[in-house]
C-alpha positions in Angstrom: -20.6 19.9 11.1 -20.0 19.8 14.9 -17.9 22.6 16.2 -14.2 21.9 16.8 -14.3 18.6 14.9 -11.0 17.9 13.1 -11.9 17.6 9.4 -8.7 17.6 7.3 -10.3 15.7 4.5 -13.3 18.0 4.2 -15.8 15.1 4.2 -16.9 14.8 7.8 -20.6 15.0 6.8 -20.4 11.9 4.5 -17.4 9.9 5.8 -17.5 10.6 9.5 -14.7 11.7 11.8 -11.3 11.4 10.1 -12.8 9.4 7.2 -13.2 6.2 9.3 -14.4 3.0 7.6 -17.6 3.0 9.7 -18.4 6.6 8.8 -18.9 7.1 12.5 -19.3 10.6 13.9 -19.7 9.7 17.6 -16.2 10.0 19.1 -17.0 7.8 22.0 -18.1 5.0 19.7 -15.1 5.6 17.4 -12.8 5.5 20.4 -14.1 2.0 21.3 -13.6 0.9 17.8 -10.0 2.1 17.9 -9.4 0.3 21.2 -10.8 -2.9 19.8 -8.6 -2.5 16.7 -5.5 -2.0 18.9 -6.3 -5.0 21.0 -6.9 -7.2 18.0 -3.7 -6.3 16.2 -1.1 -5.4 18.9 0.2 -9.0 18.8 0.8 -8.7 15.0 2.4 -5.3 15.4 4.8 -6.5 18.2 5.8 -9.5 16.1 6.4 -7.3 13.1 8.7 -5.0 15.2 10.6 -7.9 16.7 11.3 -9.2 13.2 12.9 -6.0 12.0 16.7 -5.5 12.1 16.2 -2.0 13.3 13.4 0.4 14.2 13.3 3.4 12.0 10.5 5.7 10.6 9.1 3.2 8.1 8.7 0.6 10.9 6.7 3.2 12.9 4.3 4.0 10.1 3.9 0.3 9.4 3.1 -0.3 13.1 0.4 2.3 12.8 -1.0 0.7 9.7 -1.1 -2.8 11.3 -2.8 -1.4 14.4 -5.5 0.8 12.8 -6.1 -0.2 9.2 -9.3 -1.9 10.2 -10.7 1.5 11.3 -8.9 4.1 9.2 -8.2 3.8 5.4 -5.3 6.2 5.8 -3.6 4.2 8.5 0.2 4.2 8.0 0.1 7.6 6.4 1.7 10.4 8.5 0.3 14.0 8.7 2.7 15.2 6.1 1.1 12.9 3.6 -2.6 13.4 4.5 -2.7 16.8 6.2 0.4 18.7 5.3 -0.8 22.2 6.2 -2.6 21.2 9.5 -0.9 22.1 12.8 -2.2 20.1 15.7 -2.6 21.7 19.1 -4.1 20.7 22.5 -5.4 22.5 25.5 -4.9 25.9 23.9 -1.2 25.2 23.1 -0.5 25.4 19.4 3.1 24.1 19.4 2.9 21.0 21.6 3.3 18.8 18.5 5.5 19.1 15.5 4.4 20.7 12.3 3.8 18.0 9.6 7.0 19.1 7.8 9.0 18.5 10.9 7.6 15.1 11.9 10.4 13.0 10.4 13.1 15.2 12.0 11.3 14.9 15.4 11.1 11.1 15.2 14.7 10.8 14.0 15.8 12.8 17.0 13.9 10.5 19.4 15.2 7.4 17.6 18.8 8.6 18.0 18.3 9.1 21.7 16.6 5.7 22.0 19.5 4.1 20.1 21.7 4.9 23.1 20.7 2.1 25.5 22.2 3.9 28.6 20.5 7.1 27.8 17.2 5.4 27.2 17.5 3.6 30.5 18.2 6.8 32.5 15.9 9.1 30.5 12.9 7.0 29.4 10.3 9.7 30.0 12.3 12.3 28.1 12.6 10.0 25.1 9.0 9.1 25.2 8.2 12.8 25.3 10.1 13.4 22.1 8.2 10.6 20.4 4.9 12.2 21.6 6.0 15.6 20.3 6.4 14.1 16.8 2.7 13.1 16.8 3.1 11.6 13.3 -0.6 10.6 12.8 -4.0 12.2 12.9 -5.2 9.5 15.3 -3.7 6.6 17.2 -0.4 8.2 18.2 -0.4 7.1 21.8 -0.9 3.4 21.2 1.5 3.4 18.2 4.3 5.2 20.2 3.7 2.9 23.2 4.0 -0.2 21.1 7.2 1.0 19.4 8.6 2.3 22.7 8.2 -1.1 24.3 10.2 -2.7 21.5 13.0 -0.1 21.9 13.3 -0.6 25.6 13.2 -4.4 25.1 16.1 -4.1 22.7 18.0 -2.1 25.4 17.4 -4.8 28.0 14.6 -3.4 30.1 11.0 -2.5 30.2 8.6 -0.1 31.8 6.0 -1.3 34.3 3.3 0.9 32.8 0.6 -0.6 34.9 2.2 0.9 38.0 2.1 4.5 36.8 -0.6 6.7 38.2 -2.8 7.2 35.1 -4.3 10.4 36.5 -0.9 12.0 36.4 0.1 10.8 33.0 -1.6 13.4 30.7 -0.6 16.4 32.8 3.0 15.2 33.1 3.2 14.6 29.3 1.8 18.0 28.6 4.4 19.6 30.8 7.1 17.5 29.2 6.0 18.7 25.7 6.2 22.3 26.9 9.5 21.8 28.8 11.4 18.7 27.5 13.5 16.7 29.8 12.0 18.0 33.0 8.8 16.0 33.9 8.2 12.6 32.4 11.4 11.0 33.8 10.2 11.7 37.3 6.9 9.9 36.5 8.3 7.0 34.5 11.8 6.2 35.9 10.6 4.6 39.1 8.9 1.9 37.0 12.0 0.9 35.0 12.7 -2.9 35.3 16.2 -3.8 34.1 15.2 -7.4 33.5 13.4 -7.7 30.1 10.0 -9.4 30.1 10.3 -13.1 29.0 7.6 -13.2 26.4 5.3 -11.2 24.1 2.2 -12.1 26.1 3.2 -10.5 29.4 4.4 -7.4 27.7 1.3 -7.1 25.6 -0.9 -7.5 28.7 0.9 -4.6 30.4 0.3 -2.5 27.3 -3.3 -3.4 27.0 -4.0 -2.7 30.7 -2.3 0.7 30.4 -4.3 1.6 27.3 -7.6 0.5 28.8 -7.1 2.7 31.9 -6.0 5.8 29.9 -8.4 5.5 27.0 
């Protein structure tokens, strides 16, 4: 097995990276497959969310299933279900993301903040950071969070002009936010808040697709 390859299922050699349906081990190829899955199913995921009376944890896991079921047989399962003892780190930091046992608590905290329309409007980057900290899934967190976050801002009467954000600054700002919540992402995101909600699914979807293509 390649060094430093995440293998929570213990079957990388036969089933590929994270047991994907293509049994693919090349992460660049798998990344393209995930991008294609997202682009093919984001319309379905958005319509699903818009049809829900509220957005809670089950809606988030279902969004992940809709987006990535064509690639990952475990899509819609969180890390507590499929990797309960695995802590996820990044860049040498071992506590950027919640432990599997704390995922639900982390998401619920973010949802409580997002449920306050005024707080979400004035602290969009902070709330996004709390969702990112939850990191519910082994793969596909960014696209799932972004899709859900767009729906939450829509319900609060505004949207984020994601395409205007400097994509080179996004990863570093998010890492700083995860280490020091409430101090970094608002500075990056708040200037791109538009208080008038987008008129239709297609325009919002295009902004999301463009942002994901440029940060993939």
